[in-house]
SENU-986953 format. One record per residue (C-alpha): residue number from 1; residue in one letter; x, y, z. Coordinates in nm, 4 decimals, padded with zeros to 6 digits, always signed. Example, Ala and Ser with C-alpha at 12.3 -4.5 7.8 and 13.67 -1.06 7.14 Angstrom:
BEGIN
- 1/A/+01.2300/-00.4500/+00.7800
- 2/S/+01.3670/-00.1060/+00.7140
This chain:
BEGIN
- 1/M/+22.0982/+04.1429/-06.6061
- 2/A/+21.7135/+04.0735/-06.6323
- 3/R/+21.7348/+03.9884/-06.9897
- 4/G/+21.9752/+03.7251/-06.9131
- 5/M/+21.7284/+03.5665/-06.6366
- 6/K/+21.4536/+03.5709/-06.8589
- 7/R/+21.6450/+03.3433/-07.0945
- 8/H/+21.7409/+03.1473/-06.8603
- 9/A/+21.3443/+03.1129/-06.7322
- 10/R/+21.2891/+03.0211/-07.0860
- 11/G/+21.5396/+02.7421/-07.1099
- 12/A/+21.4404/+02.6105/-06.7948
- 13/A/+21.0595/+02.6049/-06.9264
- 14/A/+21.1640/+02.4369/-07.2370
- 15/L/+21.3541/+02.1668/-07.0404
- 16/V/+21.0379/+02.1145/-06.8511
- 17/A/+20.8820/+02.0965/-07.1329
- 18/V/+21.0776/+01.8410/-07.3043
- 19/A/+21.1065/+01.5853/-06.9726
- 20/G/+20.7474/+01.5838/-06.9767
- 21/L/+20.7145/+01.5272/-07.3411
- 22/A/+20.9615/+01.2090/-07.2571
- 23/V/+20.7560/+01.0891/-06.9396
- 24/A/+20.4661/+01.1402/-07.2049
- 25/L/+20.6342/+00.9025/-07.4263
- 26/V/+20.7388/+00.6568/-07.1847
- 27/L/+20.4068/+00.6105/-07.0950
- 28/S/+20.2442/+00.5885/-07.4130
- 29/L/+20.4971/+00.2791/-07.5271
- 30/G/+20.2756/+00.0421/-07.6613
- 31/G/+19.9939/+00.2489/-07.7934
- 32/C/+19.9235/+00.2215/-07.3968
- 33/S/+19.7606/+00.5312/-07.1928
- 34/A/+19.9333/+00.5912/-06.8362
- 35/G/+19.6448/+00.4455/-06.6984
- 36/E/+19.6753/+00.1294/-06.9171
- 37/N/+20.0636/+00.0703/-06.8292
- 38/A/+19.9846/+00.1074/-06.4390
- 39/V/+20.1039/-00.2282/-06.2728
- 40/T/+19.8289/-00.4156/-06.1355
- 41/E/+19.7764/-00.7530/-05.8711
- 42/R/+19.7278/-00.9019/-06.1819
- 43/D/+20.0522/-00.7947/-06.3679
- 44/L/+20.2563/-00.9371/-06.0698
- 45/E/+20.0949/-01.2927/-06.0576
- 46/V/+20.1494/-01.3530/-06.4162
- 47/A/+20.5617/-01.1842/-06.3517
- 48/R/+20.5825/-01.4029/-06.0879
- 49/Q/+20.4725/-01.7045/-06.3446
- 50/L/+20.6654/-01.5973/-06.5919
- 51/G/+21.0124/-01.6001/-06.3306
- 52/F/+21.0796/-01.2323/-06.3467
- 53/S/+21.4034/-01.1801/-06.1325
- 54/D/+21.3636/-01.0513/-05.7834
- 55/D/+21.5269/-00.6851/-05.8702
- 56/A/+21.2121/-00.6658/-06.1807
- 57/M/+20.9793/-00.7793/-05.8871
- 58/A/+21.0814/-00.5286/-05.6366
- 59/S/+21.0319/-00.2475/-05.9118
- 60/M/+20.6748/-00.3478/-06.0358
- 61/D/+20.5978/-00.3995/-05.6864
- 62/S/+20.6834/+00.0056/-05.6159
- 63/G/+20.4393/+00.0177/-05.9296
- 64/A/+20.6986/+00.0985/-06.1599
- 65/W/+20.7834/-00.1962/-06.4996
- 66/P/+21.1310/-00.2685/-06.5014
- 67/S/+21.1515/-00.2306/-06.8914
- 68/D/+20.9129/-00.2104/-07.1879
- 69/L/+21.0095/-00.5044/-07.2715
- 70/E/+20.8718/-00.7211/-06.9536
- 71/R/+20.5385/-00.4849/-06.9661
- 72/K/+20.4813/-00.6257/-07.3285
- 73/Q/+20.5642/-00.9842/-07.1535
- 74/V/+20.3283/-00.9905/-06.8959
- 75/R/+20.0610/-00.8015/-07.0663
- 76/H/+20.0956/-01.0371/-07.4408
- 77/A/+20.0933/-01.3575/-07.1770
- 78/E/+19.7659/-01.2058/-07.0138
- 79/A/+19.6077/-01.1650/-07.3928
- 80/C/+19.6969/-01.5116/-07.4456
- 81/I/+19.5114/-01.5988/-07.1279
- 82/D/+19.2064/-01.4400/-07.1763
- 83/Y/+19.1420/-01.5566/-07.5351
- 84/L/+19.2216/-01.9491/-07.4447
- 85/A/+19.0067/-01.8944/-07.1390
- 86/E/+18.7171/-01.7472/-07.3511
- 87/R/+18.7187/-02.0064/-07.5933
- 88/Y/+18.8171/-02.3590/-07.4228
- 89/G/+18.6486/-02.3036/-07.0263
- 90/F/+18.9904/-02.3470/-06.8941
- 91/E/+19.2240/-02.1889/-06.6523
- 92/F/+19.5693/-02.0786/-06.7663
- 93/S/+19.9284/-01.9585/-06.6349
- 94/A/+20.1723/-01.8219/-06.8273
- 95/V/+20.4780/-02.0425/-06.8971
- 96/S/+20.6723/-01.8121/-07.1158
- 97/A/+20.6588/-01.5015/-07.3105
- 98/T/+20.9325/-01.3241/-07.5866
- 99/G/+20.7752/-01.0104/-07.5350
- 100/E/+20.9683/-00.8957/-07.9012
- 101/P/+20.8844/-01.0805/-08.2190
- 102/K/+21.1213/-01.2155/-08.4283
- 103/W/+21.2984/-01.0151/-08.6943
- 104/L/+21.0771/-00.9421/-08.9727
- 105/M/+20.8208/-01.0885/-08.8026
- 106/H/+20.4813/-00.9470/-08.6093
- 107/A/+20.4131/-01.2186/-08.3721
- 108/D/+20.5620/-01.2892/-08.0358
- 109/D/+20.6374/-01.6580/-07.8682
- 110/V/+20.4006/-01.7128/-07.5139
- 111/V/+20.3710/-02.0527/-07.3720
- 112/L/+20.1118/-02.1017/-07.1398
- 113/R/+20.0185/-02.4299/-06.9009
- 114/I/+19.6414/-02.5775/-06.8573
- 115/E/+19.6035/-02.5253/-06.4740
- 116/S/+19.2357/-02.6839/-06.4828
- 117/G/+19.0240/-02.9632/-06.6571
- 118/P/+19.0929/-03.3012/-06.8305
- 119/F/+19.3860/-03.1794/-06.9723
- 120/A/+19.5706/-03.0060/-06.6861
- 121/G/+19.9534/-02.9814/-06.7118
- 122/E/+19.9445/-02.9464/-07.0508
- 123/E/+20.1690/-02.6859/-07.1888
- 124/V/+19.9853/-02.4755/-07.5116
- 125/H/+20.1875/-02.2376/-07.7288
- 126/L/+20.0932/-01.9285/-07.8927
- 127/K/+20.2254/-01.6640/-08.2087
- 128/Y/+20.0557/-01.2931/-08.0555
- 129/D/+20.0256/-01.0532/-08.2935
- 130/D/+19.8803/-00.7446/-08.0629
- 131/G/+19.8043/-00.5657/-08.4175
- 132/M/+20.0349/-00.2710/-08.2917
- 133/R/+20.2330/-00.0795/-08.6168
- 134/D/+20.4291/+00.2027/-08.5196
- 135/G/+20.2784/+00.2416/-08.1857
- 136/R/+19.9279/+00.2951/-08.4012
- 137/Q/+19.6526/+00.0003/-08.3656
- 138/E/+19.6331/-00.0795/-08.7252
- 139/M/+19.4460/-00.4416/-08.7073
- 140/E/+19.2962/-00.6737/-08.4626
- 141/P/+19.4982/-00.8678/-08.2212
- 142/R/+19.5874/-01.2311/-08.3936
- 143/F/+19.6122/-01.5675/-08.2093
- 144/D/+19.7653/-01.8505/-08.3584
- 145/E/+19.7851/-02.1852/-08.1353
- 146/D/+19.7487/-02.5500/-08.0673
- 147/C/+19.5408/-02.5587/-07.7545
- 148/Y/+19.2904/-02.6823/-08.0209
- 149/Y/+19.5110/-03.0089/-08.0929
- 150/V/+19.5394/-03.0610/-07.7313
- 151/V/+19.1558/-03.0622/-07.7190
- 152/N/+19.0621/-03.2173/-08.0381
- 153/H/+19.3585/-03.4574/-08.1667
- 154/E/+19.1664/-03.7582/-07.9758
- 155/E/+18.8338/-03.6984/-08.1393
- 156/W/+19.0138/-03.6249/-08.5216
- 157/E/+19.2295/-04.0008/-08.4700
- 158/R/+18.9068/-04.1400/-08.3835
- 159/L/+18.7295/-03.9981/-08.7100
- 160/A/+18.9728/-04.1090/-08.8907
- 161/A/+19.0123/-04.4473/-08.8153
- 162/E/+18.6401/-04.5222/-08.8068
- 163/A/+18.6295/-04.4066/-09.1841
- 164/I/+18.9416/-04.6453/-09.2971
- 165/A/+18.8241/-04.9434/-09.0889
- 166/P/+18.5714/-05.1347/-09.3385
- 167/V/+18.8361/-05.0985/-09.5805
- 168/L/+19.0708/-05.2269/-09.3637
- 169/A/+18.8293/-05.5151/-09.3006
- 170/E/+18.8950/-05.6885/-09.6262
- 171/L/+19.2366/-05.8009/-09.5676
- 172/P/+19.3961/-06.0185/-09.3470
- 173/E/+19.4963/-05.9358/-09.0178
- 174/G/+19.8521/-05.8671/-08.9548
- 175/S/+19.9114/-05.7548/-09.3397
- 176/L/+19.8585/-05.4086/-09.2501
- 177/V/+19.9511/-05.1249/-09.0324
- 178/T/+19.8162/-04.7835/-08.9553
- 179/F/+19.8519/-04.4399/-08.8584
- 180/T/+19.6330/-04.1398/-08.7647
- 181/S/+19.7280/-03.8179/-08.6382
- 182/M/+19.5766/-03.4715/-08.6009
- 183/S/+19.8515/-03.2136/-08.6961
- 184/R/+19.9937/-03.0351/-08.4081
- 185/Q/+20.0458/-02.7148/-08.5222
- 186/L/+19.9146/-02.3521/-08.4620
- 187/Y/+19.5722/-02.2772/-08.6057
- 188/P/+19.4561/-01.9674/-08.6830
- 189/E/+19.0968/-01.8802/-08.5350
- 190/S/+18.9648/-01.9260/-08.8588
- 191/M/+19.0524/-02.3006/-08.8708
- 192/T/+18.9345/-02.3318/-08.4740
- 193/S/+18.5791/-02.1778/-08.5373
- 194/D/+18.4652/-02.4767/-08.5814
- 195/P/+18.4475/-02.8666/-08.3774
- 196/V/+18.6450/-03.1220/-08.5790
- 197/S/+18.3214/-03.2826/-08.6786
- 198/Q/+18.2515/-02.9651/-08.8855
- 199/G/+18.5862/-03.0049/-09.0293
- 200/G/+18.8296/-02.8018/-08.8234
- 201/G/+19.1769/-02.9059/-08.7632
- 202/N/+19.4413/-03.0776/-08.9977
- 203/G/+19.5792/-03.4045/-09.0422
- 204/E/+19.7359/-03.7331/-09.1704
- 205/V/+19.7140/-04.1041/-09.2066
- 206/G/+19.8839/-04.3412/-09.3637
- 207/V/+19.8640/-04.7046/-09.4292
- 208/V/+20.0929/-04.9873/-09.5293
- 209/I/+20.0334/-05.2890/-09.7082
- 210/A/+20.2356/-05.5929/-09.6666
- 211/L/+20.2418/-05.8250/-09.9594
- 212/D/+20.4098/-06.1270/-09.8308
- 213/R/+20.1434/-06.0819/-09.5762
- 214/C/+19.8430/-06.0481/-09.7424
- 215/G/+19.9039/-06.2365/-10.1037
- 216/L/+19.7546/-05.9011/-10.3102
- 217/S/+19.9662/-05.8076/-10.5971
- 218/E/+20.1027/-05.4138/-10.5882
- 219/S/+19.8389/-05.3329/-10.8183
- 220/E/+19.5555/-05.5226/-10.6383
- 221/A/+19.6933/-05.3285/-10.3054
- 222/G/+19.7241/-05.0390/-10.5522
- 223/E/+19.3356/-05.0410/-10.5959
- 224/L/+19.2385/-05.0273/-10.2560
- 225/F/+19.3893/-04.6569/-10.2415
- 226/D/+19.0821/-04.5352/-10.4201
- 227/E/+18.8390/-04.7236/-10.1452
- 228/F/+19.0833/-04.5713/-09.8553
- 229/Y/+19.0872/-04.2595/-09.9938
- 230/A/+18.7083/-04.2181/-10.0128
- 231/A/+18.6274/-04.3361/-09.7048
- 232/L/+18.8037/-04.0216/-09.6021
- 233/Q/+18.6281/-03.7960/-09.8317
- 234/A/+18.3003/-03.8737/-09.7152
- 235/T/+18.3849/-03.7812/-09.3511
- 236/P/+18.4089/-03.3629/-09.2769
- 237/L/+18.8285/-03.4003/-09.2053
- 238/R/+19.0580/-03.2845/-09.3495
- 239/G/+19.4382/-03.3652/-09.4151
- 240/R/+19.6425/-03.6206/-09.6244
- 241/F/+19.6522/-03.9801/-09.7046
- 242/Y/+19.8906/-04.1802/-09.8163
- 243/L/+19.9581/-04.5551/-09.8854
- 244/R/+20.2643/-04.7474/-09.8523
- 245/V/+20.2978/-05.1037/-10.0578
- 246/L/+20.5790/-05.3176/-09.9332
- 247/S/+20.7130/-05.6507/-10.1266
- 248/D/+20.8766/-05.7784/-09.8110
- 249/T/+20.8637/-05.7129/-09.4895
- 250/S/+21.0540/-06.0291/-09.3578
- 251/S/+21.3186/-05.8361/-09.2703
- 252/F/+21.1237/-05.5707/-08.9756
- 253/P/+21.1696/-05.7824/-08.6276
- 254/E/+20.8400/-05.6318/-08.5829
- 255/F/+20.6225/-05.4707/-08.8315
- 256/S/+20.4542/-05.2043/-08.6727
- 257/W/+20.4335/-04.8436/-08.7661
- 258/Q/+20.6929/-04.6936/-08.6165
- 259/A/+20.9539/-05.0308/-08.7376
- 260/V/+20.8306/-04.9273/-09.1044
- 261/D/+20.8185/-04.5452/-09.0553
- 262/E/+21.1643/-04.5371/-08.8952
- 263/V/+21.2775/-04.6957/-09.2308
- 264/Y/+21.0526/-04.5853/-09.4954
- 265/R/+20.9419/-04.1983/-09.3501
- 266/P/+21.2268/-04.0466/-09.6089
- 267/Y/+21.1026/-04.2049/-09.9252
- 268/R/+20.8077/-04.0997/-10.1155
- 269/P/+20.4588/-04.3374/-10.0804
- 270/F/+20.3328/-04.5307/-10.3080
- 271/A/+20.0556/-04.3493/-10.3113
- 272/S/+19.9496/-04.0087/-10.1646
- 273/R/+19.6296/-03.7496/-10.1822
- 274/W/+19.5144/-03.4925/-09.9664
- 275/F/+19.1592/-03.4900/-09.8405
- 276/S/+18.9552/-03.2155/-09.7466
- 277/S/+18.5794/-03.2381/-09.6346
- 278/G/+18.4092/-03.4199/-09.9439
- 279/K/+18.5760/-03.1955/-10.1869
- 280/K/+18.7732/-03.3435/-10.5212
- 281/G/+19.1810/-03.3407/-10.4580
């Protein structure tokens, strides 16, 4: 009888040890300690911004995360808010966060809204990689984001337009249309560390010349390509320049960039080349 009681005691002790280990593992999911996993007032605020359900909010109000997915959604959104706030000086709120990477990808999708400054109301997108692999911090967190575009695209487009303006002045008014656009893409930190005036960002510059409106031959119009390209190379900007040469634009009700682009976007331009901060392309 005594031996049986000892066996039961050892068995109970083992169960307690296993249960304790399980609790410890739950508390350390994602590499966080029990203290780091505690639900904070900020967690509750961000969860409300993300639109968590009443049941999920009730669980968090009681101090328990509904699941590890919800914890990651909140904490990843908070990490992105802190990163962009420090980088751009604006206030942000959370719109959405997947909390889980897509198949074969380590980055989560996060959407934030700018809440202060001249761009208030704009939504920005991020890919956030927390650097965790199999519960270990194997690398620094990585943020790819398009807030850089929101803040800088007008400056990029202004500099591009100013660069090609002297070449445009050589042609009769109404004989060409132009397009300048900074690319709205997710920029890594390495490409957002510099302002546009020092080479930050990418973009596209297009010029369409109508031969029937300017009196040039196709070869003469083509010679202008080098002038446009040289003008862009002299700037700190990076991007793609392309030239279209149209012989007859009489079929267009309006000779505009939108009208031309709608018809010719699928076709290769007359000439194109990448420009990059004075480097040869």
